[in-house]
N, C-alpha and C positions, 0 to 999 in steps of 0.2 A: 493616560491611564484612567483603567476603572476603578471606582474605590468602594464596588459592592466587596462585601464581605465573602471569600469562598462559599459560606455555606449559603450562601442565599442563590449562588450562581446554578446553573445546570445546562446538560447537554442532549441534546439526541443524537442517534446513532442507529442507521441501520444497517444491517449486515445481510448481504445480499446473497441468495441463493445456498445458507450454510448446508443444505443436505445434499448438494451436489458436488460445490468446490470446498473442501477442506483436507489437502493433505499437507502431511507433515507438518501436524499441529498449528495450523493456522487460527485456530481459534482460538490460539494463546494470544492472539493479537488483539481480540476484543477482550479477553479476558484482563488482559493490559491494563487497556484501554479505561475499562470500568474500574478497577482496583485503583489505579494510581488519580483517578478522580475521586471515589468513594475513599482515601484515603485522605483529602484533602475538605472533604465535608462539602464537596460538588456532586450533584444530583445527575444520575444517569438514566437516560431511557434507552432502552436498546427494543427496536424490530427487527424480528429475523424476516426475512421477504423469500415466499416461498415461489415458485412455477405459479403463473395465473394470479399474483397478487397485484392490487394496485402499489404503484411505491409514491410513498408522499413526501414532503420538503423535510429535510434532517439536515443538521450540522455536519453530520460525517459521516459518509459511507465507504463499506468494506467491502472488498471481497477478494474470496482466496485464490486457491491453485485447485486443477483435477485433473482428470485426465479427458482424451479427447471427446471421447462418448458425452462425458458429461459438459462440456465445453460447446459440444454444440447445443446445446437443450439452453443453456445459460444464454449463449448467443442469441439466440433466437427471443428470449426473454429480451434481454437487455436492449434490442433492437427496437422492441415495439415501443420501449421506453427512452428512445435517444435523446428528441427534441427535449421532454423534459430535464435529462440527466445535465443533457450541455446548457442547459438554463442554470440548474442548479450551479453548475461548475461556475457560469458567470455572475454569479451573486454571490460566490466567494465560499460555496459549500468547498468541505475536505473529502479528498479521495485518496484512498488508500489501494492499489491493486496489488496480489502477488501471483506472480507468475500466470497460469493459464488467465485469470482476471488481470490482471496486468495487460497481457497480449489482446486482449479485448477494447482496453480503453483504447489501444490504437485504430488506424483506419481499417484493418483485417487481419486474421491470418491463414495462410497455407499452407493447407497440411499438403505432404507428399502426394498421398492417393486418393484427396477424397476433395469433396466442393470446398471453394473459397467460404471462411466463416466471415459475415462482416461485423467490423466493431462500432464503437460507436462515436469513436471519434472526439474523444476528451483531449486527445492529444494529437501531434504530429508524427506517427509511428506508424510501421507495419511487423509484420511477422512472417518470414516464410521458416518453412520446417529445413532443419540441417542434418546434416549425414553420421555426426556424432551429436554423442549424449554429453554435456558437463554436467559431472557429479564430483561434487565436492567443499571442501569451504571457501569461503570467499571474504576478503578485506577491503572494504572501501572506504576513499579519503573523498569526503565533502569540503564543499567551501560555505556551506551556511548553517553548519551544526557544531556544536563545541559540549564535547572532545567533539574532534571531526571526524573519525571513527563509525562505520558499522559494521557489524559483523554478521554473517548468517551460513545457510547451507545451499545451494544452488543444486538442482536433479532437474532439467531440462535439454531438448534438443532445438526447440524454436531459436531461430537468430533475427533480433529486432534491431531496428536501423531507426534513427530517429530525423527529424528534420525540421525546418523551420525554426518557430519558437519554444520548441522543446529541447529542453537539455537534460543531460545525465543526472541522474540523482548523484553519481560521484564518478570518482577514476577508481579502476581496477587496482591493486595492489598484490593481493591474489585470488587467484579464480579466473574465469572467464568472460562471466556477466552477460553483457546482452547480444555477444554476437561473436566471442573469442579472437575478435582482430583489432577493433578501435580502443580497445582500452575503457569502453564506458561499461556501466552498469545502472540500471533502475533508468528512471526519467521521470522529470517533473514538468509541470505549467500551470501558472497560474496557484491553485491550490492540489491541482491533480497529482498523485506522488504513483509510481508506478515501480515493483523490483521483481527480481526473480527469489530473493533471498527468503528461504523458511527456516524452520527451524525452533521455534517459532521467531519471527524477526523481531519484536519489540521487548520482549523479556529480557532480553540480551543487547536492548539498545533504550535504554529509559528515556535519553535526551530526544531521542527522536520521538518517541511515543507524547513526550509534554510537550515538543515542539508542534505536535498534531492536535492535541488538546487545545493549546494557545491559539490554534488557529480558528479550531470550532469555535471557540468563545468567543473571538472576534469576529466571526459570523454572524452568531448568535444577537452580541450586544452591540457591536458596530465600535470596538476599541480595542487598542491592545491590552491583555491583562495578562500580568506576570504571575505564573505559582509558586508558590511558597515550595522550600527545597523540602526533600524527603530524603530519609536514609539511605541510599543508595547504595551503601557499600559494598554487598552481594552480588548485586545486580553489576556492578563496575569491577568487581573480582572475576566475575565471568566475561564481562566482555574483555575484559584486558588480556583473559587467558587464552578468549579466542583470536586475539587479533593477532595478525600475521600468521596464524598456524597454517602450518604445510596444507597444500591444495591434495 
């Protein structure tokens, strides 16, 4: 366990293409990570990456969701950085992708009436367009968080299927999740996480936000670092009020 005081720690976050992919309050995930670090005295460096920008090394990479047109533009940009981002994954960097961003973490997204969008294969998964749109509240049960539940809101027609060593983020309790059939939601491989949960995700799931921060600190310092506790009574009131809420 690392002995540095939290005020001596820092993490760097890359916010990938926020002007193109930021539906349904996804910016709230960045705000949550930033504030939960600052409340502990941990320094946070956030770099917004736009179209045409070079991506440099960071501890945590975040990408939100967007509509198909924006997803096309982002897919092209991400693919240019595929080798670098895969290398970052293998070095232990943390990735969180929401909805459209999550889909591009896989091998590809195949729309109904358009060309296949190449993903960057950070995880062994693929997405195809479905005929039905999934819109509503979601409760997920995980096997690696405490409390175990994640809550959020899905709004997607893409059907995502996981393969190989890529595992679900959790099991659907309420909602449709990845594809509406196999009861899986999201995906995780190494320190790469993807999910369809908007709303935004992390303010209502502070335990997951802290989990990501701890992984990012471990990536930077090479050791596990336990975060100090915050007063999350309001956050967990919100979380609990949404747990199991009807779809």
